ROLUM-934615 format. One line per 3 residues: number of its first residue (from 1); their letters; for each residue z negated, x, y negated of C-alpha. Coordinates in Angstrom, 3 decimals, decimal comma, always signed. Last residue first. Layout:
<pts>
NUM> a> Z/X/Y | ... $
</pts>
This chain:
<pts>
457> iet> -21,862/-4,029/+11,243 | -24,556/-6,265/+12,564 | -24,593/-9,805/+11,255 $
454> pnk> -27,710/-10,522/+9,258 | -30,371/-12,599/+11,014 | -32,594/-14,008/+8,290 $
451> flq> -29,772/-13,858/+5,769 | -29,818/-11,537/+2,825 | -28,147/-12,877/-0,314 $
448> cet> -24,984/-11,202/-1,511 | -22,304/-13,665/-0,446 | -24,175/-16,741/-1,632 $
445> efd> -25,203/-15,257/-4,972 | -21,768/-13,779/-5,633 | -19,811/-16,925/-4,837 $
442> cgh> -16,268/-16,458/-3,558 | -15,482/-19,985/-2,406 | -13,589/-21,869/-5,092 $
439> lld> -11,817/-19,065/-6,931 | -11,654/-17,042/-3,729 | -9,960/-19,853/-1,819 $
436> ryh> -7,563/-20,494/-4,714 | -6,424/-16,883/-4,982 | -2,728/-17,683/-4,444 $
433> eri> -3,081/-20,941/-6,368 | -4,508/-19,109/-9,346 | -1,724/-16,550/-9,178 $
430> dqy> +0,874/-19,309/-8,935 | -0,660/-20,960/-12,019 | -0,360/-17,675/-13,902 $
427> lpi> +3,356/-17,656/-13,140 | +4,549/-14,371/-11,703 | +6,248/-11,646/-13,786 $
424> saq> +9,910/-11,597/-12,919 | +12,595/-10,456/-10,517 | +10,573/-8,171/-8,251 $
421> qdp> +7,917/-10,776/-7,693 | +9,920/-13,039/-5,434 | +7,042/-13,957/-3,123 $
418> lgp> +3,285/-13,417/-3,694 | +1,437/-11,726/-0,851 | +0,014/-8,764/-2,763 $
415> ftv> +0,053/-9,073/-6,557 | +2,658/-6,671/-7,859 | +2,089/-3,412/-9,708 $
412> pke> +3,295/-2,278/-13,130 | +2,256/+1,219/-14,227 | -0,358/+2,063/-16,889 $
409> nlm> -2,922/+3,245/-14,318 | -2,614/-0,040/-12,465 | -0,762/-2,942/-14,031 $
406> pql> -0,838/-6,687/-13,463 | +1,427/-9,080/-15,406 | +0,387/-12,718/-15,700 $
403> rld> +2,626/-15,567/-16,790 | +1,991/-18,788/-18,699 | +4,845/-21,300/-19,034 $
400> ggg> +3,278/-24,177/-20,956 | +6,540/-24,823/-22,758 | +6,789/-21,296/-24,073 $
397> cdy> +6,541/-17,855/-22,462 | +2,808/-17,430/-23,105 | +1,895/-14,095/-21,568 $
394> lll> -1,342/-12,808/-19,991 | -1,682/-9,064/-19,394 | -3,990/-7,825/-16,662 $
391> lfn> -4,772/-4,106/-16,660 | -6,522/-2,073/-13,972 | -7,500/+1,392/-15,166 $
388> aay> -8,233/+4,818/-13,729 | -10,009/+7,023/-16,293 | -10,809/+9,658/-13,626 $
385> pmi> -8,457/+9,245/-10,688 | -8,641/+6,057/-8,585 | -5,422/+4,756/-7,080 $
382> nst> -3,219/+7,758/-6,375 | -5,904/+10,189/-5,167 | -7,727/+7,130/-3,807 $
379> rfs> -5,076/+6,732/-1,150 | -5,119/+3,296/+0,512 | -1,349/+2,797/+0,751 $
376> rqt> -1,059/+5,052/+3,770 | +1,912/+7,384/+4,295 | -0,005/+10,026/+6,312 $
373> htg> -1,852/+7,228/+8,084 | -0,502/+7,644/+11,615 | -1,893/+11,161/+12,044 $
370> ynt> -5,347/+10,237/+10,762 | -5,660/+7,548/+13,426 | -8,793/+8,596/+15,327 $
367> stl> -11,611/+8,464/+12,781 | -10,458/+5,108/+11,452 | -8,453/+3,686/+8,555 $
364> ans> -7,660/+0,050/+9,325 | -4,135/-0,866/+10,358 | -1,460/-2,760/+8,401 $
361> dkf> -2,507/-0,984/+5,212 | -4,066/-2,796/+2,282 | -3,412/-1,221/-1,090 $
358> fgl> -4,104/-4,369/-3,152 | -5,588/-7,517/-1,607 | -7,346/-9,022/-4,639 $
355> ltl> -10,725/-8,424/-3,008 | -9,685/-4,822/-2,364 | -8,740/-4,301/-6,011 $
352> lpl> -12,157/-5,721/-6,924 | -13,977/-3,501/-4,416 | -12,130/-0,416/-5,722 $
349> ltd> -12,669/-1,093/-9,430 | -16,428/-1,213/-9,791 | -17,204/+1,593/-7,323 $
346> ahg> -14,648/+3,740/-9,146 | -16,971/+3,119/-12,067 | -17,385/+1,028/-15,188 $
343> iqv> -15,750/+0,332/-18,519 | -14,664/-3,162/-19,503 | -12,259/-3,596/-22,416 $
340> tva> -11,529/-7,251/-23,180 | -8,670/-8,033/-25,540 | -7,657/-11,229/-27,344 $
337> etv> -11,105/-12,739/-27,143 | -11,025/-15,633/-29,599 | -7,491/-16,710/-28,748 $
334> qqg> -6,523/-18,495/-31,949 | -6,121/-22,190/-31,394 | -2,954/-24,102/-30,559 $
331> lkn> -4,714/-26,149/-27,896 | -2,661/-24,422/-25,183 | -3,656/-21,010/-26,572 $
328> eta> -7,328/-21,885/-26,484 | -6,960/-23,087/-22,897 | -5,027/-20,035/-21,709 $
325> akn> -7,482/-17,642/-23,369 | -10,395/-19,457/-21,749 | -8,673/-19,455/-18,382 $
322> lrs> -7,962/-15,704/-18,585 | -11,563/-15,022/-19,531 | -12,819/-17,250/-16,696 $
319> fld> -10,444/-15,454/-14,342 | -11,973/-12,057/-15,087 | -15,545/-13,316/-14,922 $
316> hfi> -14,798/-14,893/-11,557 | -13,529/-11,586/-10,148 | -16,388/-9,687/-11,830 $
313> ics> -18,930/-11,832/-9,971 | -17,015/-11,888/-6,700 | -17,171/-8,063/-6,597 $
310> sks> -19,758/-8,027/-3,785 | -17,144/-9,888/-1,731 | -15,053/-6,716/-1,624 $
307> nid> -17,609/-4,539/+0,114 | -19,147/-7,572/+1,865 | -16,140/-7,810/+4,176 $
304> hgy> -16,623/-4,353/+5,639 | -14,016/-1,604/+6,118 | -11,549/-3,022/+3,570 $
301> grk> -12,736/-1,024/+0,595 | -15,960/+0,191/-0,999 | -18,099/+1,785/+1,747 $
298> wfe> -15,746/+1,808/+4,742 | -12,511/+2,500/+2,857 | -14,206/+4,814/+0,352 $
295> rld> -15,647/+6,891/+3,181 | -12,336/+7,001/+5,023 | -10,600/+7,955/+1,783 $
292> say> -12,931/+10,945/+1,468 | -12,217/+12,056/+5,038 | -8,510/+11,546/+4,381 $
289> eiv> -8,655/+13,778/+1,300 | -10,410/+16,437/+3,359 | -7,629/+16,319/+5,947 $
286> kad> -4,853/+16,341/+3,360 | -6,453/+19,296/+1,571 | -6,554/+21,329/+4,782 $
283> ded> -2,854/+20,702/+5,417 | -2,031/+21,719/+1,838 | -3,777/+25,077/+2,117 $
280> flq> -7,381/+25,609/+1,185 | -9,785/+28,443/+0,320 | -7,406/+29,593/-2,408 $
277> cwp> -8,630/+26,697/-4,568 | -11,922/+28,509/-5,092 | -9,991/+31,113/-7,064 $
274> snv> -9,757/+28,416/-9,753 | -6,610/+26,903/-11,181 | -8,403/+26,063/-14,421 $
271> aki> -7,951/+22,831/-16,405 | -11,631/+23,162/-17,416 | -13,164/+19,863/-16,266 $
268> afe> -10,581/+18,537/-13,798 | -9,492/+21,967/-12,558 | -12,928/+23,492/-12,101 $
265> yac> -14,076/+20,158/-10,682 | -11,384/+19,997/-7,999 | -11,611/+23,617/-6,827 $
262> fyf> -15,396/+23,645/-6,679 | -15,393/+20,182/-5,118 | -13,168/+21,411/-2,278 $
259> asd> -15,628/+24,208/-1,585 | -18,423/+21,650/-1,559 | -16,544/+19,423/+0,880 $
256> amv> -16,148/+22,363/+3,271 | -19,865/+23,123/+2,842 | -20,738/+19,530/+3,776 $
253> dti> -18,438/+19,683/+6,821 | -20,385/+22,763/+7,904 | -19,322/+26,320/+7,156 $
250> lny> -22,222/+28,553/+8,191 | -21,743/+27,879/+11,935 | -18,296/+29,457/+11,873 $
247> pvg> -19,651/+32,900/+11,043 | -18,358/+34,352/+7,743 | -15,152/+36,205/+6,851 $
244> lrd> -14,322/+34,001/+3,897 | -10,799/+33,196/+5,056 | -11,993/+32,821/+8,637 $
241> aik> -14,839/+30,510/+7,607 | -12,402/+28,343/+5,621 | -10,035/+28,192/+8,610 $
238> qqv> -12,920/+27,268/+10,903 | -14,020/+24,445/+8,606 | -10,460/+23,081/+8,405 $
235> rkm> -10,161/+23,146/+12,201 | -13,440/+21,301/+12,581 | -12,136/+18,620/+10,206 $
232> epg> -9,024/+17,950/+12,281 | -10,827/+18,231/+15,622 | -13,527/+15,617/+14,982 $
229> qkf> -17,084/+15,945/+13,711 | -16,095/+14,875/+10,197 | -13,951/+12,137/+11,731 $
226> kdv> -16,898/+10,767/+13,710 | -19,129/+10,752/+10,647 | -16,518/+8,860/+8,619 $
223> etv> -16,010/+6,321/+11,411 | -19,771/+5,741/+11,577 | -19,817/+4,774/+7,909 $
220> asp> -21,618/+1,432/+8,169 | -23,909/+2,911/+10,825 | -25,718/+4,889/+8,139 $
217> nke> -26,928/+1,665/+6,442 | -28,176/+2,209/+2,898 | -24,934/+1,364/+1,069 $
214> vdq> -23,536/-0,876/+3,818 | -25,814/-3,592/+5,237 | -28,794/-3,125/+2,918 $
211> vyr> -27,071/-2,479/-0,408 | -24,223/-4,883/+0,356 | -26,601/-7,674/+1,353 $
208> tcq> -28,674/-7,181/-1,774 | -25,734/-7,277/-4,191 | -27,329/-5,917/-7,356 $
205> dff> -26,279/-2,290/-7,034 | -22,716/-3,293/-6,146 | -22,517/-5,496/-9,249 $
202> rml> -22,534/-2,379/-11,422 | -20,061/-3,524/-14,094 | -20,910/-7,246/-14,144 $
199> adn> -24,641/-7,376/-13,484 | -24,793/-3,988/-15,185 | -23,834/-5,440/-18,560 $
196> vdh> -24,195/-3,215/-21,616 | -22,388/-4,964/-24,466 | -20,436/-3,018/-27,077 $
193> dfe> -20,573/-3,097/-30,845 | -17,995/-1,949/-33,361 | -18,721/+0,034/-36,491 $
190> mdk> -17,067/-0,532/-39,856 | -16,209/+1,356/-43,060 | -14,775/+4,488/-41,484 $
187> inw> -11,611/+3,206/-39,818 | -8,983/+5,953/-39,869 | -6,555/+3,872/-37,783 $
184> let> -6,189/+6,426/-34,997 | -9,742/+7,651/-35,552 | -11,096/+4,117/-35,137 $
181> lga> -8,980/+3,558/-32,024 | -9,794/+6,770/-30,180 | -13,404/+6,427/-31,300 $
178> kfs> -13,603/+3,049/-29,544 | -12,405/+4,627/-26,297 | -14,843/+7,519/-26,771 $
175> lts> -17,794/+5,182/-27,343 | -16,855/+3,334/-24,163 | -16,584/+6,618/-22,254 $
172> nic> -19,996/+7,598/-23,608 | -21,444/+4,319/-22,332 | -19,732/+4,853/-18,990 $
169> rhk> -20,892/+8,459/-18,532 | -24,406/+7,452/-19,654 | -24,690/+4,786/-16,970 $
166> sst> -25,490/+1,361/-18,442 | -22,140/-0,098/-17,358 | -19,915/-1,190/-20,205 $
163> ifk> -18,455/-4,153/-22,061 | -16,256/-3,986/-25,178 | -14,711/-7,038/-26,830 $
160> ilg> -11,593/-7,012/-29,030 | -11,162/-10,083/-31,243 | -13,833/-9,011/-33,713 $
157> grl> -11,478/-9,267/-36,684 | -11,642/-5,538/-37,391 | -10,393/-4,825/-33,882 $
154> kee> -7,759/-7,563/-34,078 | -6,405/-6,257/-37,376 | -6,472/-2,634/-36,230 $
151> sim> -4,360/-3,578/-33,243 | -4,811/-3,659/-29,494 | -2,914/-6,890/-28,830 $
148> spf> +0,251/-6,751/-30,929 | +0,597/-3,014/-30,363 | +0,360/-3,283/-26,551 $
145> lks> +1,839/-0,008/-25,255 | +1,024/+1,904/-28,449 | -2,552/+0,573/-28,527 $
142> lri> -2,760/+1,315/-24,797 | -1,697/+4,916/-25,427 | -4,259/+5,361/-28,209 $
139> aln> -7,082/+3,968/-26,084 | -6,042/+6,125/-23,127 | -6,095/+9,205/-25,359 $
136> kld> -9,629/+8,516/-26,521 | -10,699/+7,695/-22,965 | -9,416/+10,885/-21,357 $
133> nvg> -10,465/+12,953/-24,403 | -14,113/+12,053/-23,882 | -13,704/+12,798/-20,178 $
130> kqv> -12,209/+16,225/-21,009 | -15,305/+16,824/-23,129 | -17,519/+16,158/-20,107 $
127> lrg> -19,211/+12,876/-19,166 | -22,471/+13,270/-17,268 | -22,540/+13,215/-13,483 $
124> dme> -25,812/+15,077/-13,038 | -25,479/+17,854/-15,656 | -29,214/+18,549/-15,308 $
121> ety> -28,587/+19,997/-11,841 | -26,776/+22,971/-13,331 | -23,170/+24,077/-12,831 $
118> wmk> -22,413/+27,530/-14,268 | -22,365/+29,565/-11,074 | -20,604/+32,713/-12,283 $
115> wqt> -17,142/+33,946/-11,271 | -16,629/+37,662/-11,777 | -18,052/+39,580/-8,804 $
112> qie> -18,242/+37,271/-5,781 | -15,678/+34,673/-6,847 | -13,253/+37,389/-7,981 $
109> rlw> -13,798/+39,300/-4,741 | -12,782/+36,159/-2,896 | -9,643/+35,808/-5,014 $
106> sqe> -8,747/+39,441/-4,342 | -8,910/+38,986/-0,576 | -11,143/+41,435/+1,324 $
103> gta> -13,208/+38,999/+3,370 | -16,849/+39,840/+4,127 | -18,595/+36,683/+2,910 $
100> nhl> -22,316/+36,620/+3,720 | -24,477/+37,112/+0,639 | -22,360/+35,945/-2,292 $
97> iik> -20,313/+33,502/-0,227 | -23,363/+31,876/+1,351 | -25,038/+31,709/-2,060 $
94> ylq> -22,017/+29,894/-3,510 | -22,100/+27,427/-0,611 | -25,724/+26,528/-1,356 $
91> qme> -25,021/+26,145/-5,074 | -22,209/+23,727/-4,237 | -24,606/+21,656/-2,123 $
88> kin> -27,139/+21,480/-4,956 | -24,352/+20,587/-7,388 | -23,138/+17,747/-5,164 $
85> ktt> -26,575/+16,149/-5,055 | -27,082/+16,608/-8,808 | -23,798/+14,792/-9,468 $
82> pyr> -20,696/+16,725/-10,431 | -19,702/+16,753/-14,109 | -17,527/+13,942/-15,438 $
79> tgh> -13,919/+13,077/-16,202 | -13,551/+9,649/-17,782 | -15,159/+6,336/-16,875 $
76> rii> -13,195/+3,804/-14,796 | -11,433/+1,081/-16,722 | -11,072/-2,686/-16,453 $
73> atl> -8,586/-3,708/-19,137 | -8,158/-7,422/-19,878 | -5,318/-8,397/-22,198 $
70> hiq> -4,695/-11,803/-23,736 | -1,980/-13,641/-25,681 | +1,190/-11,584/-25,201 $
67> qcq> +4,207/-13,606/-26,324 | +7,204/-14,465/-24,129 | +10,192/-15,525/-26,270 $
64> ass> +12,324/-12,620/-25,049 | +12,255/-13,958/-21,512 | +10,699/-13,252/-18,114 $
61> pkl> +8,409/-10,564/-19,490 | +9,288/-6,967/-18,596 | +6,728/-4,467/-19,807 $
58> isr> +7,897/-1,209/-18,170 | +10,235/-0,744/-21,150 | +7,193/+0,114/-23,274 $
55> nva> +7,109/+3,645/-21,899 | +4,137/+5,561/-23,251 | +3,515/+9,237/-24,062 $
52> lin> +0,188/+10,153/-25,678 | -0,658/+13,057/-23,351 | +2,785/+14,572/-23,874 $
49> erl> +3,815/+17,339/-21,461 | +1,110/+16,783/-18,857 | +1,363/+13,040/-19,513 $
46> ypn> +4,657/+12,923/-17,598 | +2,642/+13,695/-14,447 | +1,087/+10,193/-14,292 $
43> vee> -1,135/+10,254/-11,177 | -1,700/+14,003/-11,566 | -2,387/+13,491/-15,280 $
40> yrg> -5,298/+11,167/-14,498 | -7,095/+14,164/-13,057 | -8,534/+13,969/-9,553 $
37> ktn> -12,146/+13,761/-8,387 | -11,636/+10,292/-6,890 | -9,105/+11,742/-4,395 $
34> fyr> -8,395/+15,451/-5,096 | -5,226/+15,452/-2,981 | -2,573/+15,795/-5,721 $
31> aia> -4,295/+18,961/-6,962 | -3,575/+20,856/-3,718 | -1,079/+23,329/-5,202 $
28> pis> -3,591/+23,984/-7,965 | -2,069/+23,543/-11,431 | -1,844/+26,557/-13,745 $
25> pdd> +0,938/+27,972/-11,577 | +3,223/+25,046/-12,522 | +5,444/+24,522/-9,479 $
22> dlm> +5,238/+20,724/-9,389 | +5,761/+20,359/-13,138 | +8,669/+22,799/-13,159 $
19> vhn> +10,248/+21,091/-10,151 | +10,046/+17,697/-11,841 | +11,519/+19,122/-15,058 $
16> cfc> +14,340/+20,691/-13,068 | +15,062/+17,383/-11,349 | +14,991/+15,461/-14,614 $
13> cli> +17,338/+17,989/-16,213 | +19,702/+17,834/-13,234 | +19,735/+14,032/-13,314 $
10> ilf> +20,558/+14,032/-17,031 | +23,280/+16,672/-16,537 | +24,825/+14,647/-13,705 $
7> yfa> +24,771/+11,581/-15,936 | +26,703/+13,410/-18,650 | +29,147/+14,984/-16,202 $
4> ftl> +29,924/+11,570/-14,691 | +30,514/+10,086/-18,136 | +32,791/+12,957/-19,099 $
1> m> +34,841/+12,461/-15,963 $
</pts>
């Protein structure tokens, strides 16, 4: 009886804690739908109470003799300001509200009389202080999660390598990650270099076929345009116009997105549940989230084959690092690159995750199947918040038994299509066999060159 009461109390406490987190008035009710503009803490809610919390029990090697020999961490930059394009659109919506809104709600009056437009075009996607903290805290958590890998000894010994995109938000995220470690260990007598490598971290810019066939091709996102002109999005626009008391024609799909950005950025950057968030209910947020996921699906995900094939270069780089570590370990040598930290963009991670087969739904996301995709796997709100990270941990379990554990956002995931993964971490050789066709046939130069008669999308 006592045992039952004890477990009941534990369950009750967990339930109450969950309810408290979900009902926190400082968190917008729609925060879980902010797609790539979301906070990392919404993906891992336990971090709201302790930003440095880790759970080492999630690391489950097949036996106690398994030793970690290599870790690759591919990380998205931290929280940033809106881009210049987004800021211009947000400024346009703000002017509409100042000069045209006639609603009487208190939150609308707050926007009109108290809230000031503080975003400027010069901000243009730069890392904010919250973004600095995102990467510092992530570095500390990973050092706690993998203490034998991300250690002061390995950092000082040059066994941890840092690679970054040239974008300022990525460079500053890299500096922040390193600062998290040097401050943790109070290292003041050394500095640690990083490599800027756009060929690796911004491969999408350098894949000619991707740029022409998708990035600069309006027809590549036809499904997105259709959805934004469809009944679900039109209804959201009308509801926003009604709440503001403005003519329907003033609230376009772009203005609806801008209103959503106001809510998302105010929360991500300042941790403020802004009056802008009152423009949406949960149904509205789900529609706008789907529109964003549609765009990511057709521009970075499964919509077009070249989206994922553009990441062949980072795919091969990843496996070459794993192979090198495996070879050095087999020869009894020290693994010369124990940890690789690579910091890029959502546009770096999503194509790679797509190439590997993660988060693939049975049916493609289209403009007409919103209703059947409410439980979709391809949800960037869950996959790609600020500071999102894909981790690959290589184990030596003795006798040539190498195993590879994948994690996304500090939680274990399983490689798609591999059997019997629930019981143990898969053999590295099984992973290589599973991706054999990509390892032999996914060539960046071949995939990305322009053909004389490119296939129409």
